[in-house]
N, C-alpha and C positions, 0 to 999 in steps of 0.2 A: 661402634662395636665394643669399645672399651667400656662405655657406660652400661651397655647391655650386659656385659660379663662382670660387672662390678661385684666383688665379694663371691664370685663363682669360679674364678680361675683355678682354685684348689681342686675342684671336681674334675676339671679338664686335665690338670697335672696328674691326678691319680689315675685317670683313664689312660693317659699316655704310658704311665708306668706299667699298668696291668697289661696293656696290649704288647709292649716291648718284651715284658717278662714272658708272656705266653708264647711269643715267637721264638724266644731263646730256649724255653724250658718245656712247657706243655700247655696244650689248649685247655686243660682242666683249670688253669688259672683264670679263665674267663668267668668262673664261678664268683670270683671276687668282684668282677664287673657287675654281675647280677646283684650282688650285695650292695654295691655302690648305687645302682639304679634304684633299688628299693629304698635306700637311705635318702636319695635325692627326691623320690616321690613323697617320702615321709616329711621332708623339709619343704614340700610344696613348690618344687621347681616346676616351671611350666613344661607342658608337653613338648614345646619347641626345643627346650634345653635337653630333654631326655633323648629326643631324636638326634640332636647335634652331638651329644656325648656318644651315642651309638655309632654315628658316622665317623667321628674322630677315632673311636676304638678300631673300627674296621680299616680305616686308612692307615693308621699307625701300625697295625698288625701286618698289613700287606707291605708297607714301606720297610719294616724291619726284616721281614722274610726276604725281600728283594736285596737288602743290604747284606744279609747273611749269605744268600746264594752267590752274590757277587764276590764275597770274600773268599769263598771256597772253590772258585774256578781253578782249573789245573795250573799248577805252578811248577816249572821245570828250570833246571840250570844247564848250561851257563845262562846268565841273565844280567841285565843292567839294573842296578839298584841305587837309590838315592838315600844318603844319610839324613835322618832327622836330628833334632837337637837332643833327643833322649838316648844317651849312651854313656858308658862309663869305662874308663881305663883303670884297671886294678891289677897290679903285678904284671904278669905276662898275658893277661886276658883283656880283650876288647869286646865288650858286649853292649848291645843296644838294638834300636829299631831302625830298619831301613824300609824304604817304600819302592814298589815297582811302578811301572808306567801307568798302571790302573789306579794308583793311589793306595794299594793295599799294603798294610804293615806286616813285616815279618821280623821276628827276633833273631839276631845273628850273633854268632860267637866266632871270634878269630883269635888264634894263639899267636902272639907276637913272636917274631923269630929272633930278635936281637934288641939290645939296649938302644942302639941307634934308631931302629924302627919305632920303638916306643917313644923316643924323644921326638921323632918326626911327627907322629900322630898327636903327641901331647902339646906341642907348641902352637897349635892352631885349632880352631873349631872345625869339626868334620861336617857340620850341618851344611847341606847344599852340595856336597861333593858326590859326584856320580862315579860308581865303580862297575867294572865288568867282573862279575863274581862267578866263581866255580865252587861247588860244594855239594853237600848232601843234606836233604831234609830229614831230620831225625824226630822221633817221638819224644815229647816232653817226659822227663824222668817221673816215674811213679812216686808219689809221696811215701815216705817211710812209714807213716801211719796216718790216721784220720785227723790228727791235730798238728801236723807239720805243714810246711810251705808246699803249696801245690802249684807247679809251673803251669799246668794246664789251665787252672783257674786264673792265674795271673795273665796269661795270654788272652784268655776270654775277656777279662776286664779291660785289657788294652786294645781289644778288637783287632788282634793279630792272628795270622793264619797258621803259624807254627814256628819251629826252630830250624835255623839253617846253620850248619857247621861249615864254615868257610875253609876251603883247602888252599885256594889261591885267588888273588884278585889284582886288578890294576886300575889306576885312576884314569878315567875317561875325560872328565871335565868338571868344572865348578860352576854350578848354576847361581845366578845372581837374582835374588828375589828379596822381598821385604822380610820374609821369615828367616832366610839365611843371613841377611844383614843384621837383624836383631839378635840372632844366635851368635854371630861374631862379636857383637857389642857385649853380650852377656859374658862370653868367654873372656873378653878383654877386661871386663869389670872384675871377674873372678881373679884373674892374674894380677890386676892392679891392687886388689885387697891383699893378696898374698905377699906382694912386694912392698907394700907401704904400711900395713898394720903389723903390730907386734904379734909374734907367733901365737901367744896365748889368746889373742882376740880375733884371729882370722876366721875360725870356724863359726863363731857367733855372728860376726858381721856378714859372712856369706849366707848363713841361714836366715837372718833377719831381713837382710836387704834384697837378696836375689834368690832366696828359696833353695839354696844348695846345702844339703846336709850330708854330702858324701864324706866329708872329712871329720865329722863330729865324732869325738871319742866315744867308744862303745860303753865304757863304764859311766861316763857323764850322762849319756842318753838314757841308760838304764836308771840312773839316779833320778832323772827327770820323770821317767815313767812311774817309778815308785811313788813319787810325790804328786803324780797326776797333772803335771804341767808341761808335757811335751808339746801341747798346742801352742805354747809361747814361742817355740822355735819354728812354727809354721806361719807363713804369711796369711793373715786372715782378714776379716772384715774391719777390725780395729786398725790394723796396719794400713789398709787401703784408705780408710777414713782419714787417718792422720796425714798420710801422704797427699791425699786429695786436698785437704784443708791447707796444708803447707804450700802446695803448688798454686792453689787458687788465690791465697792471700798474697803470695809473692807477685803474681800477675796484677792483682789490684793495686799493690804498692807501686808497681811500675806504670801505673795509670792506664792499664789495659781495660777497655770497656768490659763490663760484666758479661754481656752477651758473647763477646769474643773469647773471654776467659772461660766461659762455660763450654764453648765449642772446642777450645784447645784442651780442656780437661777431658772431654769426651774422646778425643784422639789419643791423649796421653795415657789414659787408663788401660786400654787394650795393649798399648805398646809396653807398658810396665808389666802387664800380666805375662807377656812373652818373655821379657827380660827376667822375670821372677821365676821362670821355669814352667809356668802354665799348669800348676797343680789345680785340682778341682776346687779347693778352698779359695785359691786366688781368683779363678774365673768366676766362681759364685759371687764373691764379694764385688768384683769389678762389674759383672752383669747387673747385680742389684742396684749399684750406684748409677750405672748407665740408664737403666730402665726408669728409676726414680727421677733422674735429671731430665730425661726426654719427656716424661709425663708432665713435669713442671713446665718445660718449654712449650709443650703443646696444650697445656692447661687441662690435662686429664686429672680426674680425681681417682688416684690409684693408692690403695692401701699397701702397707708393707707386706701383708700376706699375699696379695695379688701380685706384687712385684716379685716376690720369691717364687711364686708358682709359675709365672711367666718365664723366669730364668731357668727353672727346672725343666720346663717343656723345651726350651731352646737347647739346653744341654743334651737331653735325651735324643732329640732329633739330630743334633750335630754329631754326637757319639752314642749310638744306640746301646752299647754295652757298658756305658759309664757307670750305671747304677750298681755294677758289681764291685766297683772300686770302694774300698773301705773309707778312704778319705772323703769321697763324694757323699757317702751315706752319713758319716759323722758330721760333715760340714753342714749339709742341708737340715739334718735332724736337730742339731744344736741351734741353728739359726731359727728354725721353725718353733722350737720351744721358747726362745726369747721373744719372738713376735707374739705368740699366744699369751705370754705372761707379761706383756709390756705394761698393762695397767697395774698389775701387782708390783712390778719392779719400781714403777713411778711412785707408788705409795710408800715405799721404804724410805726411812729417814737416814741420811748420812751416806757417804760414799762407801764406807766399810760394810754397812748393812746391805747396800745395793749390790756390792761385789759378791758378798756371801750368798745372797739370794740368787744372783745370776748363776753362780757356780752350782747351787743346789738345783735350780731349774734345769740347767743343761745336763748335769750328771744324772738326774732322775730319769730324764727321757732317753738319754743315750746309753744308760748302763746295760739294758738288755742286749744292745748291739755290741757293746764292749765284751760282754760275757760270751756272746756267740762267736766272736772273732779271736779274742785273747784269753778267755777263760778266767779272767781276774779283773778287779778294779782297785784303784787306790782309795782307801778310806780317808787318808790324810788330805786328799785334794780339796775337801770342803773348807779346810782351815788354811792350807798353804796358798791356795789361789787368792785368798783375801789380801795377802801380802804381795804375792808375786805378780798378779795381773796389773795392779797400778804401777808397780816397780818397773816392769818391762814396758808397759804401754806409755808411761809418761816420763820415764827417765832413760832406761837402757836403749829403747828403740830410737827416740829423738837424738840421743847422744851419738848413736852409730850413724845416723843420717848426717849429723853435723860433722862428725869425724871424717866420713867419706868425702863430703864436700870440701873440707879443709885439705885433705890429701891432694885434691886437684887444684885448689886455689892457693893455699899458703902452707907449704910443708913444715916450716918452723913452728907455726902455731899448732899444727896437728901433732908434732912431736911433743910439745908441751902438754897438750891435752892427754895424749897417750901416757905420758909420765905420771900424770895425776890420776887417770882413770884406771890404768892396768892394775895397780895394787888393790884398789877397791873391788874390782871385778874378780880378782883372784880370791879375795876374802869371801866374796859372795859364793864362789864355787866351793870353797871349803865348807861354808855353811850348808850348801846343798848336800854335799857328801855326808855331813854330820846328820842332817835331818833324815836322809834316806836310810841311815844305819839303824834308826830306831825300829825295833821289831814290831810285828803284827800290823803293818800298814796295809798289806795287800789282802784283799778278800778273794780267795781262790775257790771257785764253785765248780769248775769243770765246764764242759761244753753243754749248754742246755739243749733239750730237744726243741723242735719247732713249736710244738704245743706249749711248752714251757715259756718259750720266747713270747708267744702271743699273750700268755697269761701275764708275764712281766710287763709287756708294753701296755696292756689293759690297766694293770695296776699303776703304772707310771702316769698314764693319762688321767686316771681317776684321782691320783695324788695331786696333780697340777690343778685339776678342777677344784678340789677341796682347798688347795692353797689359795686359789683365786677368791673363794668364799671366806678365806681366813678361818677355816675350821681345822685348826692345826692338829688336834688329837686324832680326829678321824683320818686326816691325810696321812699321818705317821703310821696309823694302824693298817690302812690299806696298802701302804708301801712295804711295811715290814713283814706281814704275813706271807705273801708269795716269796719274798726273799728267804724267809726261814724254811719254806718248803724246799726251795732249791738247795739250801745248805744241808738239809737233813735227808734228802733223797738217797745219797749213797749209803747211809746207815740203815736203810730199810731193805737192802739187797741181801738175801740169805745165801747167795751163791759165793763159792770161792772162785776168784778170777786170777788166772796166771797168764801174764802177757810176756811173750818173747819178742822184745822190741827190736825192730830192724835198724840196727846201728851200723850197717855195712859189715866190714870184716872185724867183728868184735862181738862181745856179749853184753846184754843187759836184759834182766828178767825182773818183772814187777809182780809181786804177790800181794793180792788184796784178799784178806780173810773175810769170811761171811760177816755181814753187818758192820764192815769196816772196823773190826776190832783191832786190827793192826795192819800196817803196810811194810813189807820188806822188799828191798831192792838188792839184787845180786848183780854186781858189776855195773859199770856205767858207760861201756864202750870207749872209743878213743881212736885216734889215728897216729900212725907212725910219722914222726917229723924227720925230714931229711934236710941236710944243709943245701942251700941254694943261693944263687947270686942275689945280691941285695935288690937289684932292679926287678926281680921276679917275685919278691915278697909282697903279699897283699896287705892292704891297709888294715884289714881285719881277717885273720885266718879263720878257716872253717873249724868249728868246734862242735863235736858230737854232743857233748853235754848240754851246751846252750841251745843248739839248733834242733836236736832230736829228742834227747832224754827229758829235758825240762818241759818242753811243750807237751810231751806225752803225759807226764805226771800232772801238769796243770790241767790238761784236757780231761783227765780222769777225775779232777777235783781233789788231787792229793797235794796238800800243803805241808804234810809232815811225814817223814819216813821214820818208822820206829827203829829199824835196824838196817844199816847199809853194809852189805857184805861184799868185800873186795877179795875175790878168790885167790889172786896172786898178782905179783907186781909185773904185769905186762901192759904196755901202752894201750893195746886194744881192749883192755878190761878196766883200766883205772884212769886213763887220761882225762875222761870226762867228769871225774868225781869232783874236781875243784869247782866247776861251773854249777854242779848240782848243789854243793854245799852253799854256794852264794845265793841260790834262789829258793831252796827248800830247807825247812827245818829238819834236822836229823837228831834222833835220840841217842844212838850209839853206833859205833863202827866196828865191824869184825874184820880182822885181817889174818892172813897166814903167819905163823911165827917167824920173826926176824925178816919179814919182807919189807918193813918200813925203811930199811937202810938203803934200798935200791934208789937210784937216781930218779927213776920215773915217778916215784912217790913224793918227791920233794915239794912240788906245788900243792898237791893235795894235803900234805902234812902241814904246810904253812897255813893254809886256809883252815884246817881243822884246829890248829893251835889258836888262830884268831877267833874261832867260834867256841873255843874251850870245850871241844867235844871229847867224850869218853871213847877211847880206842882200846879194844880188847883183842888180844891174840887168842886164837881158837885152836883147839886140837881135838882129835878123835875122842868121843865120849861126852863132850860138852853138849848140853841139851836144854831146851825150854819148851813151854807149852803156852798156847794162847787160845782160849776157848777149848774146842775139841781138837784143834790142830796141834800136832806134835812135831818138833824139829830136833834133829840130832846130827852132829858132825861125825862122819865116819872116817875122815882123812883130813890131814896127815897124822901120823902117829909119833913123829919126833919134832924137835924144835929147830932143826937145821934146814935152812931154806936153800933149795937148789934149783928152783924154776917150776916148770909146768907140773912136774910130778909131786909138787908140794901144794897144789891147788886145794883150797877148801872144798870138800865134797859134802853136800848137805842132803839129808833125807827128810822129806816132808810126808807125814801121814795124816789123813783125815778120813774117818769112816773106813771104807775099803780102798780108798785111793792112796797110792804110793807114787811119789815123784822124786826122782834122783837127779840132782844138779851136780855136774862133774867138773866144772871149770875147764881147764885145758889138760886134764889128766891124760897121760899117754900110756902106752902098752905096759911098761914096767909097773907104773902105779896101779893100773887097772888089775893086773894079775895079783899084786899084793893086797889090794882092797878086796878082791873076790875071795882071797884065801882067808882073811880075818873077819869078813862081814858077809859071808855067803848067805845066811838066812835073812839078813836085813835087806839085801838087794835082790833077792830072788823074786821073780814075777812082779817087777815094778809096773805100774800102769803107764807112766811116762818117763822116758829117759832123755835127758838133755845130752846129746852126743858130745863127746869131748873134743876139744881142739878144732872146732869148726868143721868136723868131718875129715880131718887129715888122716892119711893112711897109717900114721904112727899111733893113732888111737882107734878105739872101737874094734879091738881085736876079736877074733872068733870066740875065744874063751870068755871074754867079758860080755859079749852079746848073749852067749848061751847062759851065762850066770845070771844076768838080769832078766832075760826073756821078756822084753817090754812089749806092751800092746801098741804103743805109739812112740816113735823117736822124733825128736825135734833137732834139726841141724841149723845152727846160727852161722851164716856165712854171708859175705858181701857179694853183690851182683858183679859178675865178670872180674872176680878178684884174681890177683896175680899168682896165687898159689894153687889155682884150680880146685879149690874146695867147694863142695865136698868131693873127695876123691872117688872115682868110679868104683874102686875096690870096696869102699865102705858102703856105697849104694848097693852093690852086688850082694854084700853080706846080708843086708837088711831084706833085700828082695828074695834071696834064697830061703829065708826063714818066714817069708810072708808077713813081715812086720811093716805096718803102715808108717810112713814118715812124712814130715813137713819140712821144707827148706825155706828159710827167710829170704834167701837170694832169689827165690822164684815167686813167692806169694807175699812177701813183705811181712809186716808184724803178724805174729801168730798169737791168738788169744784163745785160751781154753777155759771153759766154765764147768764147774762141778756143782750139781744141785743136791748131792747126797747119795744119789744112786746112779747118775749118768754123767758121762763126760762129753761135752759138746765143743766143737771147734767153730769159731766164727771170725770173720774179718771185721774190724771196727770201721764204721763208715760215718 
């Protein structure tokens, strides 16, 4: 059978992918299978293969449907659930995956009641522990916008049936299995590294040796992302190869027979995959090595592409939804690119040139996928990887392996090695932070459409083809032209786009002028921070700017904000500004007079000083124009800052469109504004309701004065203030004014084409 399918496994892998995708999404995806059959006919595959592909497609489709149906059988509590090894304790939260007696996974959340309870759960691995659980199945939270994290998609990729909020539970028993035993060993190794490695080296060792990235510093990880080298922190094929060679050579030196050493390696690799956390990249590397070794043992003639295809098929049968996982997609696609380009890479002279070409080949094929998921790629990665890949592969990774062994074997020698290595590693980290601070490293394109992704993938494949022929100029041309199209598309949109971003209980408004002549952002959202006990503090606090605002901007392809307008110094309007400044270039900042002295502005001000930004205090009468769009501040009229009633109020006019942005202006300020700017605010098209719909704002007099066609209320879902207040809603309804509430529908996007205003939800 293996010889019959030689060089044809890829077609069967693609068939399995299409069938599983059709089962999860739509039967229309079978059209891709028709395309595949036509291609196979063109490649003159035998009729027997075409029939076999059709049978495989039908069987895989039925199998996946059966698995999906099995997953969504009724699930009720109370119930007994078994912990998997995939969980995390962070602050007062315990989150992760448990399984029921049918083997179905469910994502659970439990709020720890005390520091003692947290310590009890932290001092051991929970994998294999069975609990009697009471709780409530809840719907996954709706994403704030189309570019933010989707819990529903995450659950889908993990093949889990939902979210269970645990109210109470009790331990029933601890199951003893190979999986739970390995999970315990992994936990002990994590704790061993924490206890024996210097603090500065712990997170690196945990990431490189056993695939745990939970404690990696957020700033350091972002630095690695900007340089395009985060893959070095993930256990990959090179890690597995080095560990396999080390293990195999040690066995041979101990005079173990080669056949027995091969058998032991076949057993060791899956064991290590479990110890390393079982990420898709780890299992992909392990399975490829296992398949190749078995092929040699049984004397099969198996190409690298066939081995990779077989591993892909095994993966999708084992976990039908695994292809939704970004790590799985990137891992297989990068490896696929290297396999296809093996002859080209072999023709390169010197290790540096080979490393550079490997980076180019991988980046070119995966960059459409990176843009689809992350909306940006690192341009510096082509150069930085030439240095860092050999450094991590042949120095840092082997050193960490040696250091780990020494901590078990001879602690004094380990201490000496730490003494010598730690300063060098700290120096390298400083170098990483310096390199990532160099501007213009990230290419931000926004989220491409599916058609554009297909165009980019086609371009990438054609580029690799011309690389193989060493027709470099044509390859670069084929690569750059579609990339330029993606870059220039936003500048062809003649519509004004105003987005009221759902940042919870706060404000953030993004204004994109026609043809992207300018981008203005009004406020950045934020959360109120309250003092809490140290044991409840999370490793990385939730940040609206980093997790909501920045993804929205990058998803829209915005890499520069021409004006950042902070209406007033309240946390729910400015707390996210610091993270925005770190990720997005800003031309200038507008603030309310004398608001910079408030404590909540301190972090933003420090970051603004680091960036040497121009900060301008604004007052009523200040105005500017961009294209046909006119902007004018109507409030405040004095320079004394007293809070909400000194919010910057901005009027935007374009053609017949008038939009009024009021910050947190309250009744007193509204009445004063209506008195001095009655003609300016009369009959506005869109009114951003002040103070999140609080009853202290949106007075009858102000609503009558503005007489808006549409009101937008920015408030958080289930917020503690009960915003928007029923009285405000009643005022709008009595006047038959249409209104939209972000707490109910998420991010609100309005488009103006010159004559008509349209509302749509970004998807």
